[in-house]
Every structure is written in structure tokens, then in C-alpha cells.
Biopython code that builds the backbone (N, CA, C, O; Angstrom):
import numpy as np
from Bio.PDB.StructureBuilder import StructureBuilder

atoms = [
    (1, "MET", "N", (-6.314, -39.001, -23.975)),
    (1, "MET", "CA", (-6.447, -37.778, -24.871)),
    (1, "MET", "C", (-7.451, -36.429, -24.750)),
    (1, "MET", "O", (-8.656, -36.179, -24.774)),
    (2, "ILE", "N", (-6.707, -36.020, -24.665)),
    (2, "ILE", "CA", (-7.389, -34.555, -24.482)),
    (2, "ILE", "C", (-8.768, -34.094, -25.807)),
    (2, "ILE", "O", (-8.768, -34.305, -27.020)),
    (3, "LYS", "N", (-9.723, -33.476, -24.998)),
    (3, "LYS", "CA", (-10.791, -33.801, -25.617)),
    (3, "LYS", "C", (-11.418, -32.325, -25.974)),
    (3, "LYS", "O", (-12.364, -32.094, -25.222)),
    (4, "ILE", "N", (-11.143, -31.151, -26.995)),
    (4, "ILE", "CA", (-11.749, -29.796, -27.434)),
    (4, "ILE", "C", (-12.811, -29.614, -28.081)),
    (4, "ILE", "O", (-13.423, -30.429, -28.772)),
    (5, "LEU", "N", (-12.999, -28.759, -27.911)),
    (5, "LEU", "CA", (-14.515, -27.992, -28.542)),
    (5, "LEU", "C", (-14.286, -26.945, -29.067)),
    (5, "LEU", "O", (-13.838, -26.152, -28.240)),
    (6, "VAL", "N", (-14.401, -26.378, -30.422)),
    (6, "VAL", "CA", (-13.958, -24.912, -30.891)),
    (6, "VAL", "C", (-15.000, -24.837, -31.650)),
    (6, "VAL", "O", (-15.560, -25.769, -32.228)),
    (7, "ILE", "N", (-15.382, -23.278, -31.661)),
    (7, "ILE", "CA", (-16.567, -23.257, -31.192)),
    (7, "ILE", "C", (-16.183, -21.648, -32.794)),
    (7, "ILE", "O", (-15.289, -20.868, -32.466)),
    (8, "ASP", "N", (-16.804, -21.388, -34.114)),
    (8, "ASP", "CA", (-16.201, -20.128, -34.908)),
    (8, "ASP", "C", (-17.772, -20.558, -36.119)),
    (8, "ASP", "O", (-18.412, -21.550, -36.469)),
    (9, "ASP", "N", (-17.754, -19.447, -36.298)),
    (9, "ASP", "CA", (-19.333, -19.384, -37.284)),
    (9, "ASP", "C", (-18.460, -19.111, -38.828)),
    (9, "ASP", "O", (-18.931, -19.079, -39.965)),
    (10, "GLU", "N", (-17.060, -18.938, -38.382)),
    (10, "GLU", "CA", (-15.979, -18.721, -40.369)),
    (10, "GLU", "C", (-16.041, -20.255, -40.262)),
    (10, "GLU", "O", (-15.572, -20.829, -39.279)),
    (11, "LYS", "N", (-16.502, -20.778, -41.070)),
    (11, "LYS", "CA", (-15.891, -22.386, -41.307)),
    (11, "LYS", "C", (-14.596, -22.708, -42.235)),
    (11, "LYS", "O", (-14.442, -23.770, -42.838)),
    (12, "ASP", "N", (-13.612, -21.519, -42.251)),
    (12, "ASP", "CA", (-12.073, -21.893, -43.074)),
    (12, "ASP", "C", (-11.792, -21.347, -41.480)),
    (12, "ASP", "O", (-10.668, -21.796, -41.258)),
    (13, "MET", "N", (-12.078, -20.864, -40.675)),
    (13, "MET", "CA", (-11.303, -20.927, -39.294)),
    (13, "MET", "C", (-11.086, -22.144, -38.272)),
    (13, "MET", "O", (-10.150, -22.606, -37.619)),
    (14, "LEU", "N", (-12.660, -22.463, -38.508)),
    (14, "LEU", "CA", (-13.216, -23.574, -37.446)),
    (14, "LEU", "C", (-12.632, -24.719, -38.607)),
    (14, "LEU", "O", (-12.160, -25.643, -37.945)),
    (15, "ASP", "N", (-12.489, -25.000, -40.026)),
    (15, "ASP", "CA", (-11.953, -25.957, -40.832)),
    (15, "ASP", "C", (-10.117, -26.147, -40.162)),
    (15, "ASP", "O", (-9.605, -27.119, -39.607)),
    (16, "GLY", "N", (-9.593, -24.964, -40.468)),
    (16, "GLY", "CA", (-8.128, -24.618, -39.700)),
    (16, "GLY", "C", (-7.996, -25.480, -38.690)),
    (16, "GLY", "O", (-7.620, -26.651, -38.745)),
    (17, "VAL", "N", (-8.435, -24.630, -37.446)),
    (17, "VAL", "CA", (-8.116, -24.505, -36.241)),
    (17, "VAL", "C", (-8.391, -26.741, -35.857)),
    (17, "VAL", "O", (-7.543, -27.495, -35.379)),
    (18, "ARG", "N", (-9.279, -26.966, -36.137)),
    (18, "ARG", "CA", (-9.492, -28.346, -36.450)),
    (18, "ARG", "C", (-8.557, -28.706, -36.815)),
    (18, "ARG", "O", (-7.742, -29.033, -35.952)),
    (19, "LYS", "N", (-8.226, -28.821, -38.028)),
    (19, "LYS", "CA", (-7.094, -29.606, -38.257)),
    (19, "LYS", "C", (-5.837, -29.418, -38.083)),
    (19, "LYS", "O", (-5.032, -30.145, -38.665)),
    (20, "ILE", "N", (-5.518, -28.628, -37.430)),
    (20, "ILE", "CA", (-4.272, -28.644, -36.584)),
    (20, "ILE", "C", (-3.762, -28.983, -34.960)),
    (20, "ILE", "O", (-2.725, -29.268, -34.360)),
    (21, "LEU", "N", (-5.397, -28.723, -34.647)),
    (21, "LEU", "CA", (-5.635, -29.260, -33.871)),
    (21, "LEU", "C", (-5.544, -30.953, -33.417)),
    (21, "LEU", "O", (-5.073, -31.474, -32.406)),
    (22, "THR", "N", (-6.113, -31.462, -34.453)),
    (22, "THR", "CA", (-5.957, -33.029, -35.169)),
    (22, "THR", "C", (-4.307, -33.307, -35.169)),
    (22, "THR", "O", (-3.488, -33.748, -34.362)),
    (23, "LEU", "N", (-4.300, -33.052, -35.855)),
    (23, "LEU", "CA", (-2.232, -33.573, -36.220)),
    (23, "LEU", "C", (-1.286, -33.014, -35.264)),
    (23, "LEU", "O", (-0.071, -33.113, -35.434)),
    (24, "SER", "N", (-1.935, -32.291, -34.029)),
    (24, "SER", "CA", (-1.059, -32.717, -33.081)),
    (24, "SER", "C", (-1.582, -33.251, -32.566)),
    (24, "SER", "O", (-0.626, -33.228, -31.790)),
    (25, "GLY", "N", (-2.408, -33.956, -32.000)),
    (25, "GLY", "CA", (-2.610, -35.577, -31.840)),
    (25, "GLY", "C", (-4.181, -35.298, -30.475)),
    (25, "GLY", "O", (-4.437, -36.192, -29.669)),
    (26, "PHE", "N", (-5.105, -33.793, -30.505)),
    (26, "PHE", "CA", (-6.155, -33.761, -29.988)),
    (26, "PHE", "C", (-7.254, -34.285, -29.837)),
    (26, "PHE", "O", (-7.462, -33.845, -30.967)),
    (27, "ASP", "N", (-8.429, -34.929, -29.497)),
    (27, "ASP", "CA", (-9.602, -35.191, -30.361)),
    (27, "ASP", "C", (-10.620, -34.059, -29.928)),
    (27, "ASP", "O", (-11.207, -33.915, -28.856)),
    (28, "CYS", "N", (-10.662, -33.103, -31.383)),
    (28, "CYS", "CA", (-11.661, -32.066, -31.867)),
    (28, "CYS", "C", (-12.696, -32.857, -32.130)),
    (28, "CYS", "O", (-13.003, -33.954, -32.596)),
    (29, "MET", "N", (-13.487, -31.027, -31.238)),
    (29, "MET", "CA", (-15.234, -31.613, -32.385)),
    (29, "MET", "C", (-15.366, -30.117, -32.751)),
    (29, "MET", "O", (-14.510, -29.317, -32.373)),
    (30, "THR", "N", (-16.336, -29.773, -33.417)),
    (30, "THR", "CA", (-16.821, -28.053, -33.564)),
    (30, "THR", "C", (-17.941, -28.049, -33.935)),
    (30, "THR", "O", (-18.490, -29.146, -34.040)),
    (31, "ALA", "N", (-18.341, -27.402, -34.112)),
    (31, "ALA", "CA", (-19.648, -26.021, -34.442)),
    (31, "ALA", "C", (-19.419, -25.034, -34.568)),
    (31, "ALA", "O", (-18.606, -24.252, -34.076)),
    (32, "GLN", "N", (-20.277, -24.991, -35.386)),
    (32, "GLN", "CA", (-20.311, -24.054, -36.071)),
    (32, "GLN", "C", (-21.124, -22.384, -36.362)),
    (32, "GLN", "O", (-21.346, -21.464, -37.150)),
    (33, "ASN", "N", (-21.311, -22.973, -34.943)),
    (33, "ASN", "CA", (-22.372, -21.278, -34.211)),
    (33, "ASN", "C", (-22.339, -21.490, -32.875)),
    (33, "ASN", "O", (-21.975, -22.628, -32.577)),
    (34, "GLY", "N", (-22.639, -20.659, -31.831)),
    (34, "GLY", "CA", (-22.534, -20.365, -30.792)),
    (34, "GLY", "C", (-24.042, -21.734, -29.731)),
    (34, "GLY", "O", (-23.952, -22.116, -28.564)),
    (35, "GLU", "N", (-24.952, -22.010, -30.549)),
    (35, "GLU", "CA", (-25.729, -22.774, -30.510)),
    (35, "GLU", "C", (-25.714, -24.363, -30.623)),
    (35, "GLU", "O", (-26.354, -25.101, -29.874)),
    (36, "GLN", "N", (-25.016, -24.722, -31.510)),
    (36, "GLN", "CA", (-24.797, -25.665, -31.942)),
    (36, "GLN", "C", (-23.314, -26.709, -30.653)),
    (36, "GLN", "O", (-23.090, -27.864, -30.290)),
    (37, "GLY", "N", (-22.574, -24.948, -30.393)),
    (37, "GLY", "CA", (-21.567, -25.550, -29.333)),
    (37, "GLY", "C", (-22.064, -25.679, -27.909)),
    (37, "GLY", "O", (-21.648, -26.565, -27.162)),
    (38, "ILE", "N", (-22.802, -24.938, -27.611)),
    (38, "ILE", "CA", (-24.143, -25.215, -26.207)),
    (38, "ILE", "C", (-24.432, -26.551, -26.261)),
    (38, "ILE", "O", (-23.700, -27.267, -25.577)),
    (39, "LYS", "N", (-25.594, -27.259, -27.101)),
    (39, "LYS", "CA", (-25.759, -28.587, -27.678)),
    (39, "LYS", "C", (-24.380, -29.828, -27.553)),
    (39, "LYS", "O", (-24.473, -31.023, -27.271)),
    (40, "LEU", "N", (-23.448, -29.212, -27.798)),
    (40, "LEU", "CA", (-22.356, -30.551, -28.015)),
    (40, "LEU", "C", (-22.061, -30.465, -26.508)),
    (40, "LEU", "O", (-21.998, -31.571, -25.973)),
    (41, "LEU", "N", (-21.809, -29.113, -25.472)),
    (41, "LEU", "CA", (-21.456, -28.911, -23.840)),
    (41, "LEU", "C", (-22.892, -30.175, -23.371)),
    (41, "LEU", "O", (-22.659, -31.173, -22.689)),
    (42, "THR", "N", (-23.734, -29.967, -23.696)),
    (42, "THR", "CA", (-24.660, -30.801, -23.233)),
    (42, "THR", "C", (-24.416, -31.584, -22.828)),
    (42, "THR", "O", (-24.431, -31.893, -21.636)),
    (43, "ASP", "N", (-23.983, -32.392, -24.110)),
    (43, "ASP", "CA", (-23.921, -34.033, -24.862)),
    (43, "ASP", "C", (-22.723, -34.799, -24.100)),
    (43, "ASP", "O", (-22.823, -35.861, -23.486)),
    (44, "PHE", "N", (-21.755, -34.140, -24.251)),
    (44, "PHE", "CA", (-19.839, -34.394, -24.312)),
    (44, "PHE", "C", (-19.314, -33.580, -22.972)),
    (44, "PHE", "O", (-19.719, -32.536, -22.460)),
    (45, "GLN", "N", (-18.458, -34.306, -22.685)),
    (45, "GLN", "CA", (-17.244, -33.830, -21.817)),
    (45, "GLN", "C", (-16.412, -33.415, -22.313)),
    (45, "GLN", "O", (-15.848, -34.124, -23.145)),
    (46, "PHE", "N", (-15.898, -32.019, -22.050)),
    (46, "PHE", "CA", (-14.477, -31.280, -22.504)),
    (46, "PHE", "C", (-13.514, -30.985, -22.065)),
    (46, "PHE", "O", (-14.053, -32.030, -22.430)),
    (47, "ASP", "N", (-12.608, -30.683, -21.648)),
    (47, "ASP", "CA", (-11.270, -30.280, -21.465)),
    (47, "ASP", "C", (-11.130, -29.554, -21.268)),
    (47, "ASP", "O", (-10.733, -29.138, -20.180)),
    (48, "LEU", "N", (-11.484, -28.721, -22.627)),
    (48, "LEU", "CA", (-10.679, -27.151, -23.760)),
    (48, "LEU", "C", (-12.361, -26.360, -24.464)),
    (48, "LEU", "O", (-13.462, -26.774, -24.826)),
    (49, "VAL", "N", (-11.912, -25.528, -24.387)),
    (49, "VAL", "CA", (-13.092, -25.143, -24.986)),
    (49, "VAL", "C", (-12.757, -23.714, -25.844)),
    (49, "VAL", "O", (-13.010, -22.759, -25.110)),
    (50, "LEU", "N", (-12.255, -23.271, -27.204)),
    (50, "LEU", "CA", (-11.920, -22.524, -28.108)),
    (50, "LEU", "C", (-13.350, -22.070, -28.906)),
    (50, "LEU", "O", (-14.112, -22.732, -29.611)),
    (51, "SER", "N", (-13.374, -20.762, -28.519)),
    (51, "SER", "CA", (-14.721, -20.078, -29.006)),
    (51, "SER", "C", (-14.117, -18.417, -29.879)),
    (51, "SER", "O", (-13.517, -17.599, -29.181)),
    (52, "ASP", "N", (-14.330, -18.162, -31.155)),
    (52, "ASP", "CA", (-14.669, -17.385, -31.552)),
    (52, "ASP", "C", (-15.279, -16.181, -30.374)),
    (52, "ASP", "O", (-15.820, -16.535, -29.327)),
    (53, "LEU", "N", (-15.079, -14.706, -30.767)),
    (53, "LEU", "CA", (-15.723, -14.090, -28.922)),
    (53, "LEU", "C", (-16.807, -13.464, -30.182)),
    (53, "LEU", "O", (-17.902, -13.687, -29.666)),
    (54, "PHE", "N", (-17.098, -12.790, -31.578)),
    (54, "PHE", "CA", (-17.633, -12.649, -32.349)),
    (54, "PHE", "C", (-18.585, -13.517, -33.014)),
    (54, "PHE", "O", (-17.947, -14.185, -33.828)),
    (55, "MET", "N", (-20.021, -13.869, -33.051)),
    (55, "MET", "CA", (-20.841, -14.827, -33.781)),
    (55, "MET", "C", (-22.297, -14.621, -33.355)),
    (55, "MET", "O", (-22.739, -14.374, -32.233)),
    (56, "PRO", "N", (-22.872, -14.767, -34.403)),
    (56, "PRO", "CA", (-24.305, -13.943, -34.664)),
    (56, "PRO", "C", (-25.230, -14.493, -33.697)),
    (56, "PRO", "O", (-26.061, -13.690, -33.273)),
    (57, "ASP", "N", (-25.281, -15.696, -33.240)),
    (57, "ASP", "CA", (-26.389, -15.883, -32.469)),
    (57, "ASP", "C", (-26.124, -16.245, -31.027)),
    (57, "ASP", "O", (-27.053, -16.397, -30.233)),
    (58, "ILE", "N", (-24.787, -16.389, -30.670)),
    (58, "ILE", "CA", (-24.773, -16.725, -29.213)),
    (58, "ILE", "C", (-22.499, -15.815, -29.325)),
    (58, "ILE", "O", (-21.626, -16.320, -30.031)),
    (59, "ASP", "N", (-22.382, -15.130, -28.835)),
    (59, "ASP", "CA", (-21.528, -14.454, -29.081)),
    (59, "ASP", "C", (-20.371, -15.499, -27.593)),
    (59, "ASP", "O", (-20.956, -16.275, -26.837)),
    (60, "GLY", "N", (-18.921, -15.291, -27.483)),
    (60, "GLY", "CA", (-18.312, -15.285, -26.578)),
    (60, "GLY", "C", (-18.807, -15.522, -25.510)),
    (60, "GLY", "O", (-19.008, -16.475, -24.757)),
    (61, "ASN", "N", (-19.003, -14.269, -25.592)),
    (61, "ASN", "CA", (-19.118, -14.004, -23.377)),
    (61, "ASN", "C", (-19.842, -14.837, -23.107)),
    (61, "ASN", "O", (-19.634, -15.540, -22.118)),
    (62, "GLN", "N", (-21.150, -15.049, -24.086)),
    (62, "GLN", "CA", (-22.021, -16.020, -23.824)),
    (62, "GLN", "C", (-21.491, -17.439, -23.368)),
    (62, "GLN", "O", (-21.258, -17.999, -22.297)),
    (63, "ILE", "N", (-21.432, -17.674, -24.424)),
    (63, "ILE", "CA", (-20.439, -18.684, -24.678)),
    (63, "ILE", "C", (-19.990, -19.037, -22.897)),
    (63, "ILE", "O", (-20.542, -19.771, -22.077)),
    (64, "ILE", "N", (-19.084, -18.389, -22.815)),
    (64, "ILE", "CA", (-18.410, -18.362, -21.220)),
    (64, "ILE", "C", (-19.135, -18.907, -20.016)),
    (64, "ILE", "O", (-18.683, -19.833, -19.342)),
    (65, "GLN", "N", (-20.749, -18.046, -19.668)),
    (65, "GLN", "CA", (-21.474, -18.551, -18.848)),
    (65, "GLN", "C", (-21.970, -19.494, -19.484)),
    (65, "GLN", "O", (-22.236, -20.339, -18.630)),
    (66, "LYS", "N", (-22.267, -19.880, -20.497)),
    (66, "LYS", "CA", (-23.132, -21.065, -20.617)),
    (66, "LYS", "C", (-22.011, -22.177, -20.159)),
    (66, "LYS", "O", (-22.284, -23.002, -19.288)),
    (67, "THR", "N", (-20.994, -22.147, -20.673)),
    (67, "THR", "CA", (-20.086, -23.418, -20.048)),
    (67, "THR", "C", (-19.464, -23.194, -18.704)),
    (67, "THR", "O", (-18.591, -24.029, -18.469)),
    (68, "ILE", "N", (-19.626, -22.443, -17.892)),
    (68, "ILE", "CA", (-19.404, -21.818, -16.352)),
    (68, "ILE", "C", (-20.946, -22.988, -16.053)),
    (68, "ILE", "O", (-20.553, -24.077, -15.635)),
    (69, "ASN", "N", (-22.299, -22.924, -16.180)),
    (69, "ASN", "CA", (-22.701, -22.921, -15.661)),
    (69, "ASN", "C", (-22.999, -25.019, -16.207)),
    (69, "ASN", "O", (-23.258, -25.868, -15.354)),
    (70, "LEU", "N", (-22.869, -25.316, -17.611)),
    (70, "LEU", "CA", (-22.591, -26.649, -17.632)),
    (70, "LEU", "C", (-21.533, -27.009, -17.442)),
    (70, "LEU", "O", (-21.784, -26.964, -16.238)),
    (71, "GLN", "N", (-20.789, -27.257, -17.459)),
    (71, "GLN", "CA", (-18.814, -27.895, -17.434)),
    (71, "GLN", "C", (-18.419, -27.066, -16.223)),
    (71, "GLN", "O", (-18.030, -26.109, -16.891)),
    (72, "PRO", "N", (-18.235, -26.720, -15.113)),
    (72, "PRO", "CA", (-18.076, -25.991, -14.505)),
    (72, "PRO", "C", (-16.363, -26.099, -14.048)),
    (72, "PRO", "O", (-16.072, -27.196, -13.570)),
    (73, "GLY", "N", (-15.267, -25.138, -14.138)),
    (73, "GLY", "CA", (-13.623, -25.444, -14.008)),
    (73, "GLY", "C", (-13.135, -25.682, -15.510)),
    (73, "GLY", "O", (-12.002, -26.139, -15.663)),
    (74, "ILE", "N", (-13.766, -25.457, -16.404)),
    (74, "ILE", "CA", (-13.203, -26.431, -17.727)),
    (74, "ILE", "C", (-12.180, -24.756, -18.201)),
    (74, "ILE", "O", (-12.532, -23.601, -17.960)),
    (75, "PRO", "N", (-11.393, -25.045, -18.637)),
    (75, "PRO", "CA", (-10.844, -23.502, -19.621)),
    (75, "PRO", "C", (-11.392, -23.928, -21.036)),
    (75, "PRO", "O", (-11.595, -24.779, -21.903)),
    (76, "ILE", "N", (-11.499, -22.042, -20.337)),
    (76, "ILE", "CA", (-12.247, -21.208, -22.152)),
    (76, "ILE", "C", (-11.389, -20.544, -22.630)),
    (76, "ILE", "O", (-11.184, -19.422, -22.165)),
    (77, "ILE", "N", (-10.815, -20.915, -23.439)),
    (77, "ILE", "CA", (-10.024, -19.455, -24.985)),
    (77, "ILE", "C", (-10.860, -19.331, -25.316)),
    (77, "ILE", "O", (-11.641, -20.222, -25.649)),
    (78, "ILE", "N", (-11.159, -17.352, -25.389)),
    (78, "ILE", "CA", (-11.468, -16.713, -26.404)),
    (78, "ILE", "C", (-10.668, -16.101, -27.259)),
    (78, "ILE", "O", (-9.885, -15.268, -26.801)),
    (79, "PHE", "N", (-10.685, -16.409, -28.877)),
    (79, "PHE", "CA", (-10.445, -15.864, -30.097)),
    (79, "PHE", "C", (-11.101, -14.949, -31.095)),
    (79, "PHE", "O", (-12.276, -14.965, -31.463)),
    (80, "THR", "N", (-10.232, -14.235, -31.425)),
    (80, "THR", "CA", (-11.106, -13.386, -32.749)),
    (80, "THR", "C", (-10.538, -13.338, -33.752)),
    (80, "THR", "O", (-9.395, -13.743, -33.544)),
    (81, "ALA", "N", (-10.765, -12.883, -35.463)),
    (81, "ALA", "CA", (-9.826, -12.638, -36.162)),
    (81, "ALA", "C", (-10.019, -11.048, -36.099)),
    (81, "ALA", "O", (-9.180, -10.155, -36.218)),
    (82, "PHE", "N", (-10.661, -11.020, -35.994)),
    (82, "PHE", "CA", (-10.747, -9.125, -36.115)),
    (82, "PHE", "C", (-9.721, -9.027, -35.007)),
    (82, "PHE", "O", (-9.531, -9.813, -34.078)),
    (83, "GLY", "N", (-8.997, -7.714, -35.345)),
    (83, "GLY", "CA", (-7.562, -6.880, -34.831)),
    (83, "GLY", "C", (-8.144, -5.902, -34.296)),
    (83, "GLY", "O", (-7.350, -5.213, -33.656)),
    (84, "THR", "N", (-9.465, -5.439, -34.271)),
    (84, "THR", "CA", (-10.050, -4.415, -32.978)),
    (84, "THR", "C", (-10.326, -5.082, -31.909)),
    (84, "THR", "O", (-10.749, -4.500, -30.910)),
]
sb = StructureBuilder()
sb.init_structure("model")
sb.init_model(0)
sb.init_chain("A")
sb.init_seg("    ")
for serial, (resi, resn, name, xyz) in enumerate(atoms, 1):
    if name == "N":
        sb.init_residue(resn, " ", resi, " ")
    sb.init_atom(name, np.array(xyz, "f"), 0.0, 1.0, " ", f" {name:<3s}", serial, name[0])
structure = sb.get_structure()
């Protein structure tokens, strides 16, 4: 089963993405901020990371760098709810 980590500080967005992925048959773990996401990347292996771009503690760009260091080669998709 494909294991996906979703990182987003907006609870509604995080819950919605998790629900869609789980109903689609993916194994999904979530983190409500960048620090939690990095902790999960340290403790578990994932097949894909989905991360919000704008978060207060660690932003999407920092998530990319930390993910590359912790799990080289893992695909990372950055998303945002901001139109700009």
C-alpha cells in the first residue's frame, strides 16, 4: 500500500485531503505543522509527501530540503490554498 504523509497547518484542509486519500485506498498519515511532519519523516518511511507551502513554523520550501535529507528520492508535492 502506498504510504503518504500530508502536512498542513489548516485542520479542515488536512482532514479533507486525508479523507480523500484514505477513501481512495492510500495509507495516509498527517501532521498539523512542519515540525510534526519532519518528526514523522524521521520515524517512518513514506512513498510521497504532500505539503502546504505556507506554514508558520517550517514552510514548504524547508520541508522539501529536510525531506531530501531524510528520505532522498521521495516525491514531494507542494500545494497551497492561496490564489496568489
